N, C-alpha and C positions, 0 to 999 in steps of 0.2 A: 726353589728360588737358590739365588747365588750371591755369597757374600763378596764385595770388592771393596776397594779404598773408598773411603767417605772424605768429605771435606769439612773442616772444621766449623766454618761460618756460612749461614747464621745459626743459632744455636736453636735447639729444637728440631722440628720433622720439616723436611721439606720435599714434597711429591713431584716429580718430573715424569715425562711421558715414559721412560724406561727403567726409572730406579726411584727407592723412597731412601733419603739419607736420615741418619740420627746423628744429633751432635749434643753433648752435654757436658758441663763443667763439673768435675768432681775432684776433691785434693788426690794428690798423688798417691797419698800412702793409703788410699782405700781402693778395694776390688770394685768393680763395677761390670755387671752385665745387663744386656738387654734382653728382655722378656717378650717373647710374641705368642699371642693368644688367637685362637680362632674366634669370631666374632660372636660375641655371648657367653663364651666359654669361661669359666674360672680356673682353669689349668693350662700353664702353660705349655705351648707345642714344640717351639724352639727357644733356645737360648745362646746369645753369643757374647763372647769376652769383648771388652771395651778396654783397650789400653791407652795411656796418655799418648797424645800425638803433637799438640803443642801447647806448652804450659800446662794447664791442668784441665784442657778439653780434649774430649775423647768422642770420636765419630766412626760410624761405618755406614756403609750403603749395602741395600740389598736390590737386587734386579731380579727380574721375571716373578715381581709379587704384584697382586692385585689388592691396591691399599683398603677396599671395602672388604675385604675377607678376614682382614686382622686388626688386631688391637694389642697395646703395647703397655708396658712399663719399665722400669729400671730395677734392679738388685744391687743395693750397693752396701758392702760388709753384711749381707745376708740379710737386709732389711729392704722390704718392698716399697719403693719411691716412686710417684707420680713426676712425670715431667715436668719442671717449673715453666716450660714454654707449651705445654699440650693445648692444643687449639680446641680440643671436643673432650667431653668425658661419658664413659659408659659405666651404667650401673646407679646412677644416681636421677632417674627420670623421675621419680616419684618423691615428691616432698614428705620431707620428717620420716624417710623409712631409714634405719640406721644401716650403713654398710661398713665392712671392714677392708681395709686397704691390704693388710696384712694377708686376708683371705682371699685377695685377688678378685673380690666384689667391685672394685674399681679400676678400671682401665682407661688409658688413652685411647680414643680414636684417633685414625689415620684421616683426617678432615680432609674433604676434597673441596675446591672453590668452583662450583659450577652453578651459581645463582644468577639468575637473571634479573639485573637492577632496572631494566627497561628505560635507561636514560636516566636514573635517579641520580641526583649530585646533592651535595650539602646546599642549605639554602642562604647562608651568608647575610641572614638578618642584620642589621646595624644595632648596635649596644642600644641606643636611644628609642627603638621602635620595639624592644621585646618587651612581652608580658608574658613572665614566667611563672611556671606551676610545678610545687614540688611533690613527688609522690614515690610510693613503695611499690613496684610492681605487683606482687603478692597483695598486699593489703588494699590497692586502691580499687579491686574489684572482688576481694575475697568474701564480701558479707552477702548474704542470700539477696539482700536488698538492691545489689548493684543491677540485678534482671539481665546479666550477660552470660551468655553460654558458657565461655571459657573463662570461668572465674579464676582470678590469681594468675593470670598469664600475660604473656606478650598481647595474645589474641585478645584478653579481655579488653585491654588498653586500646586495642584498635576500635573495639567495640563502643569506645567512650570517646572517640576523637569527635564525632559530630557533637558531642556535649561541649567538649573542650572549646571545639572552634567557634561555637553558638556564644560561648562565655567570652571570647575575645582572647583566649590564651594562644600565644605562637611559639611557645617554647616549654619542654618539659625538662625537670630535673628529675633522674631517675637514681635512687639509690641502688647499691651494690648489684649489679646482674650479673657477675662472674660467679664461678662456682665457689661455694663457701661451705663448712660443715655446719649445718643448722642443728644437727641433734648433739649438743654438747650439755655439760652438766646443767647449766642454763641454756636455755634454746637460744640460737642465734639468730634471731627472727630479722635483724638489722643486714646482717652480712658484713660488718665491720671487722678486720682483723686480715689473717692469713687466707691465701684462696688460691685457687688456679686463676690467675687474673686473665689470660688470654681465651678461656673458654667461657663463653655464655652460660648459665646456669639452665640445664636440661628440665628440671622441674619446673621453670619459669614458661616452658613452652608446653601447649597442649598435647602436642605429639611427641614430646621428650626430646625433640630436636632443638637444642636451644639456639645454636647457631642460625639456623634457619627462621627460627621464632623472632628472634631478636632483627634480623635483617628485614622480615615482612613487617615488623612494627617499625621501624625507621622509614622504610620505603611508603608506607600508609602515611605515618606522620608528615613526611615531606610533601605526600600528595594534599596534604590539608593545610599545607603552610605551616607546620610546626617544627621547629627543631627539637633536635635529640641532645640532651647532654647526660653524661654519666659523671657520676659521683667513683672516682678512684683513690678510696684511702689506702693505699700501700701501705704496709706494716714495716715499721722500722728495721727489720732484717731483711727486706728485699733490695735486691741488687740495683745500683743506681742505673747501670746500663739496660738493666731490663726494663725498668720503669719507662724509660723513652722510648723503648722498643714497642713495649705494649701500647702505649698511646698511637705511635704510628700505626701499629697494626689496626686498632681501632678505627681509624680514620679512614684507612686504606680498604679494609676488608668490610667494614659496617657502615660508613659513610656517618660518623659519628660528627655532630655539629661542634662538641665543645665537653670538657672536663671541668670538675671541680677537685682540686688537689689540695693536699695537706701541706703548705710551705715549710713545714718543720720536719716533713720527712723527703718531700721532692725538692731538688734544686729548682726553683720557680726561673732562675737565670738560664740555666741550661734548656729548659722547657721553651721559654720565649725566644733564645737563640736557634733553635732547631728549624732549618728552612723549611723541613716537612710538616711543621705546625705553625706555619707564620699566618694562616689565615683559619686557625681553629680558636674558637673561644677558650681561653685557658684561665680559669676563675678559682676563687678562693671564698670559704667562709669569712666573713667579718662581722663582728658583734656590734659594731660601733652603732650603726644606725638602730638595731633592735633594743639595744640597752637604752638610748636616748629616748627613743620614741616610746618605749613603755613607760619609761618614766613620767614624761611630758603628759603622756595620756592618763596615768592616774593621779596628776596633779602635784608632782613634787616640784619644789621651786628651785629657783635658781638654774633653769633648762633653756631657757631662750636662745641664748648665744650657741650653744650645741645643735639646738633645733635647727637655726639658721643654715649652721656648717651642713647638716645633714639634709637640709631640703635642697641645697644648692648643688651637693657634691655630685658630680657625673663618675659613673662607673666604670668604662672604658679604659681610664687611665691605670686603674689599680687592679683590674679584673675581679670586681666584687660585684654584688647584687645587694639590694634592699631587699629585709624581711623582717617582720614584726614577730611572727612565728617559723617554726621549723620542725623537723621531726625529731630533734632534741630538744624537748621543754614541752611547755603546755600547748595545745591548740588555742586557736584564738576565742573560742567559746570558753575553755577551761581557764584563760589568762583573766577573764574578768568574772569566775566564778568561783576561784579558789585563791585563799593567802597563802597557802602552804601546799607543798606536794603530798600525794597520798599514792606511795609505791608499794605500800603492803604485800600487793600482791605478787611482786617480784621476787620475794622470798628473802630480801636481804635488810629487813626490819627498817625499812625506810631510809636507809643508809645510801642508797643509790641515788643518781639523779642530781641535779644542780639544785643547790640550796637557795641560791638568790635568782628570784625570777622576776621581779619587781611586777607582781600582780597584785590585784585588787579584786576582792570578792563582792564588792558593791552593797556590802551590808550582811550578808550571809555565806556561810561556807557551803559550797556545793549547791545542789538544786535546791530550787526554792519555789514557791508558790505564791509569794509576796509580789503584788503588781509593782509596786514601786521599785521593789529591786530587779525584776524581770525588765521594765523599763528603761532603767538605767543601764543595766547590762546590754540590752539593744542598741543603745544609744553609744555606748563605749566601744562596741563592735563597729556601728558607723563610723566612729572617730577614727579609729584604727585604721580603716580602710582610706580615710581621706588622707591620712598623714602618709601612707603607703604610696597611693596611687599619683598624689598630687605632688610627690618628690621627684627632683629631677632625675635620680638615679634609676637603674634597672631595677623593677619591682618583681617579687616573687612571693606568691603567696602559698600556703600549704594547703594541700587537698583536701577537700571537706569542711574548710573555715567557711565556704560561701554558703554552707546551709548549716552552720553551727554544729560541726563534728566534735564529739566529746570523746575523753580518754579518761574520763571518771576521775579527773586531777591526777594521774599518772603522768608524770614528765620524763619518764624514762621507759618507753614500751620497748624496748631492746630483745625482751624475751616473752612479749605477748603477742602470739601466734593465735589470735582468738579476738573475738568482736571487739574488745577494748582496744587493741590494736589496728583493727581494720576500718576503713571508712565506711560509716552507716549511711547509706543513701537515703534512709527513710528522712532524713532532715530535710531533704529537696522539697518533699511535700509540705512539710511541717513549718519551715521556714522560707518558701517562696520569696516574701518580700525582701529578705535579706539576699538571696541569690538574685534577685531582679536589679536590688539596687547594686551590687557588686558588677553584674552585666553592664548597669547604664553608666557608673562611675568610669570604668574602663574605656567604653565608648566615647565619653568625653574627654578623657585623656586622650585619646587618638585623634579625635576631633579638632584638637587645640595645640597646634604646633609650638606654641609658646611653653607649652607643659613639657615638650620632650624636644629639647634643641639637641642640634648635632654635638654642640659643646657647651662647656660649663656656662651659663650665666655670669658676667663680669660686674653687673652692679654699676654700671657706666652707661652713659647715653652714647650708642654707638651708630644710631640712625639719623642724629641731629634733630630728635623730633622734641626736645625740650625734657625728658622724662629718662631714667635709666632703664636699661632691660629688665631689671628685678630690683624692688626696693621694699624695705622693711619696715613696719609701724607698729604703734602699739594703739592704746585708746586715742592717741594724739598723732593725726597723721604727720608722716615722715621724721617721726622721732622712734627710734627702736627702744623699747622699754629697758631700763637700766636697772630697775629695782630689782633685787633677788627673788622678792615676794612674787614677782609678776609671772603670771600663766598665759598672758595673752599677747598674741601675734597675729598681726595682719601682712599679707605678702602681696604685692602688686607686681604683676606682670605685664611689660608693655608689649602689645602684638605688633608695633610699628615695623619693626624689622623682619618680622615673617609676616606681616601684612594680612594679621588675624585679629580677633577681637581680644580686647584688652582683659586680663581677668585679674580678679582680686579675690583673694581666700583670707578668711579671718577665723583664726582659732581661739575659742575661749576653753581652756582646760579647767578654771578655777569652778568652785562651785556656788559662785554667785554670778547674777546677770551682769553683762558689762556693755557700754556703747562703745563703739568703735568710729572715730571719725574717717570719712571715706577720703583719698584723694582727691583734690580737684586736678582733672587732667585736661581741661579747656573746655570752651564753651561747645564744642560740637559733638559731646559723648555723654551718654546718660547711661546711668546703672542700672543692670536688671538683675534680680535674684533668679537663679537657676537651680540650686539645691542647698537644702540644709540637712542638720543631723535629724530633726525631727521630722521632717516629710520622708526622708529616707528614699526618695525617687528624684529623677532628673525630671523637674517640673516646666510647664510652659514659662517660659521667661516672663518674669513679673516684674513691672517698673517699678523702684521704689519712689513712693511718693515724697520722701526727704532723702534728696540726692547728698547730704553733708555727712550724714551719719547712719549706723544702722546698729540695733538693738540685738546682741547676741544672748540666748538663754544659757543659762549654767551647763557646763560641760556640753558645749556644742561648736560645729563648724558651719560655715556658711561660705557659698561659691559665688561670685557676682561677676558679670559679664559688661564690659563697655559697648554699647551701640551706637553706632557713629550717627548723629541726627539728619545728616544728609541722606542717608541712606534709608532713615525712616521716611522722610519727606518724598523720597525718589518713589517709595513704595506706594505712598498715599497719592501722589501724584498719579501713579498708574493706575490706581484705584479708581479716581476720578475721572481719567481717560476711558477706561473702561466702562464706567458707568455712564459716561455721555454717550459714548456710541452705542451702548445699548438703549438709551432714551432715543437717540435718533433713529435706530433700527426699529423700534416700536413706533417711532411716528410714521416711518414710510410704509410699515405694514398698514397702519391703520387708514393711511391715505389711499394705499392699493385696493385694500377692502371697500373703501367707500366708492372707489371708481368703479369697481367689478360691480358693487351693488346698484349703481346709476345704471349701467348698461342692463342689468336684468330688468330694470323698471322702465326703460324708454320705450319698449313696444307697447307697454300699458298704458303709458301717457299719449303714446301716438293714438290709440285707437280710441282714447276718451275725447282728444281733439277733435 
């Protein structure tokens, strides 16, 4: 190989037809050398001095080099350092195996971009049509009950795509997928903190090739109509320019559909202003929906006005999504099973994790055999899903919540690379009723455009039909509950503008039954009950005998749809016409049969004469 003058930008490694360029920013008062290794070797075979060229940037280029034959690191003031812009890592192919950078056991790969995307592209699913699902790449399929071949990997997620698609999911949120050090004093199972942000984690791929594994997963997800969103929680010490370059790289190289960022670390203004990221979903965690809905769910008073706000709030404008549970906190099963966190196994004397969870154990702490307790917990889980999927914003559910996954009361499983932190798929058989309920509710949301408007509903009559697009009610129609003690809310969605069925959702989070006066919206509409907390599944629409009010049991939700009488009569008329036609056909057939019989008997009659 031959050393020639390199170019300073872009930082990192750039591989072209005839050369490989190396560029890194190092303070001027420090020595810096490029270390080259033969692929798979732990001893450098070549070393090149790198002097400052412009500012603090150092660069060299090598010609007559086969990139696949070499790996690299930098030596800065006699300390072995990984390139901050490294695109792939060698030596970290196995999860949980401690490797020392100082011993040259971790090296940067000279990554080649030769992947066949087969025409793949980002999906650009509108915010209001997204149904998101948050998962941890390893934990999602690592449990033996996942029944996938490539457990704990990108390929394992691919094996579960049919399941996700059938459930109704069209976007997955992935916890960090870049190279991070999991072997710390406390295992870093989640992956937050410092890492090689440009390099997909090798241990997350069945064959040790993290870059190809991530690309395969993204391509397979897109084929299934599912977007891929990555959490990128850069540490505070990360270079600001590097963060933007990293996001651009994942969009360009991996066809990533969106990112979840920490606005306290990343300049969201800069990200939104970047022309390359204009069509990329840029989101952040927002606790407002979670806190309000958890408090409403367990029956706190004074929540009605906040609930109204979050039920109608649209996600796109702020780049947020709605969730009641996520990785940082209780699972949904644990939210209704524990009053307090139980993080003793983390080794921090239960001092870690959120102290305020707004949870309620429904009468017993942890696992219980009491029938009344378990029934109430199931109803509360159903209620939580009603609140999530009937709100206007983008819903996101936590992996495994749809079949009661539990972390045994641990609300901070950052170090639990074991069954506590993994998704236990045995719940899919044990709680099939819950899974089917979630699936039906997602389908109901998708089939009713009034629940997924492109823009936030205004609460005014935009279609000149005599009623607003959305209105709020209490036990009395057209009156928002004003009492602090009220835990009841009715929401009426007019389908006039979207030319769909009207919907009325009644929430009773009180521990007592309550009557709800149903809004009268014209002589040509009748209310039908389609789903309740008690039933737990989308039932055949049942016409309400009393069209003026409905009784809700304690801690329950009901969904009503308004059916036009004209449509019903039209169907009845069609049925009558069909019946008449059938009767006429029968008469004709009888007449023809009689005529045939007469023809057969005619010769006999003639003989007798």
